[in-house]
N, C-alpha and C positions, 0 to 999 in steps of 0.2 A: 318438713313441710313440702307438699307437692306444689309444682309450678302450675299456674293456670294455663289453659289452652291459648289464651290470647297473648301470652308472653313468649311463646316458643318462636324459634326462628322460622321464617317463611321459606328460606332456601337452604340447601345443604351447606355445610361448613367449607367444603372444598369442591371447587369446580375444576376438573383437569383442563389444561389448555387444548385447543383444537389440534387435530393431527396436522403436523407440518410436513411440507414437501421437502425433499432433499435439496440442498443448495445446487444451483446450476454450476456446471463445470466450465472452466475457461476454454476458449477456443485453442486449437492446436498451435496457432502462431503466437499466442500470448507469451508463453515462457521464453521462447527464443528471442523475442523482441526485448524482453526484460534483461536477459543476460547480455544481449548485444549492447544495449544502452549502458549497462554497467562496465563492460569492457571498453567501449568507445570513450566513456568518461575517464576511465583510468588511463588509457593511452593518451588522452588529451592532457591530463594533468602531468603525466610523466614527460611528455614532449615539451610542455611548458617549462618544467624544471631543467631538463637536459639542454634546451635551447636558450637557457638563461633569460626567460621571460619574453623572448622575441617572436616565438612561433607558438601555435599554429596560425594565429592571425597577427601579423606584424602591426605594431603601433598601439595596441590596446593594453599591452604589458600585463598588469595584474588581473585584468578582467578575463584573460585566458584561463586563469585558475578558477575563477567564479563560474565560467561557462562549463568547464570540465566537471566541477562538483555539481552543478545544476543538472547536467546530463545524467550523472550517477544517481542523483536524488530522484529523478523521474523514474529510472529503472527500479530503484528501491521501493518507491511508492507503488509502482505497478506490481512488484512481487508481493507486497502486503495484501493485495486484492486477488492474487492468483489462487485458484482452487483446483 
């Protein structure tokens, strides 16, 4: 049984997405800053353990570890956005 003209689709079944532009590349300074943050955070944590929780900032003890991991996390999050 043939379909009537009124029941046909008005638009094509597939519409291709518009042509996208290439993603923007990161600035030249972005990757070195990420790696530097990762290294500084690692050095901060290692210093905290070696100095038995007294350094790099005396008096805050366990928070030194949190600061070191926070610095490393900033570097890691930046690396996820690097292109």
